Every structure is written in C-alpha cells, then in structure tokens.
C-alpha positions in Angstrom: 76.7 68.6 101.4 75.8 71.7 103.2 78.6 73.7 101.5 77.3 72.6 98.1 73.7 74.3 98.5 75.8 77.0 100.1 77.6 77.1 97.0 74.3 77.2 95.0 73.2 80.0 96.8 70.5 77.5 98.0 71.1 76.6 101.5 67.6 75.0 101.3 68.6 72.5 98.5 70.4 70.2 100.4 67.7 67.5 99.8 68.4 68.5 96.0 72.4 68.3 96.5 71.5 64.8 97.5 69.4 64.0 94.8 71.7 64.8 92.5 74.7 62.7 94.3 72.2 59.5 94.6 71.7 59.8 90.6 74.8 59.9 89.9 76.3 56.8 92.2 73.2 54.6 91.3 71.9 55.5 87.5 68.3 55.4 88.6 67.1 58.1 86.8 68.6 60.6 84.2 70.0 63.9 84.8 68.2 65.4 82.4 64.5 63.7 83.7 65.2 64.9 87.1 65.7 68.6 86.3 62.8 68.5 83.8 61.0 67.3 86.8 62.2 69.8 89.3 61.6 72.6 86.7 57.6 71.3 86.3 57.4 70.7 89.6 58.9 74.5 90.2 57.2 75.8 87.2 56.6 79.6 87.5 59.3 79.9 90.2 62.2 81.3 88.0 64.8 81.5 91.4 63.8 78.2 92.4 64.4 76.3 89.2 67.9 77.7 89.0 68.8 77.4 92.3 67.7 74.0 92.4 69.3 72.9 88.8 72.7 74.9 90.3 72.3 72.6 93.6 71.6 69.3 91.6 74.8 69.6 89.3 76.9 70.3 92.2 75.9 67.1 93.9 75.5 65.3 90.6 79.4 66.3 90.3 80.1 65.6 93.8 78.5 61.8 93.4 80.7 61.2 89.9 83.7 62.1 92.0 82.8 59.2 94.4 82.1 56.6 91.8 
C-alpha cells in the first residue's frame, strides 16, 4: 500500500489508501460519501484534498481487484 500512497504523491496518505481498500472490500460506506467527508475535513487545503482523493481511489481500485 505504501507504493500506492507514493503513486498518489501523498506518502502520508497510507491510511487513506487503506481506507479506500476497506471500503471496496466491505462496502461499509459509499466511495462518494467518504470522498465528501475527506473534502469537508480538509476544506481549504486543495492539495491535501486532491492527494487524499487520489490515494483513496488507488486504494479502492486495489481493493476491488482483491474481491
């Protein structure tokens, strides 16, 4: 997962990659809902929001491949 965080240019976003994979594997939340929550949490920090969204998407895609 660390490689996916680096691919997202967000090495601190490892937890967001893991969150994306967990959402894909469990369906515990909608991807759109999680992305909205992340955007709200980091409002005013466009680069952080962008990096987290990319990290989430990469983790989500990886999780789907494991299903």
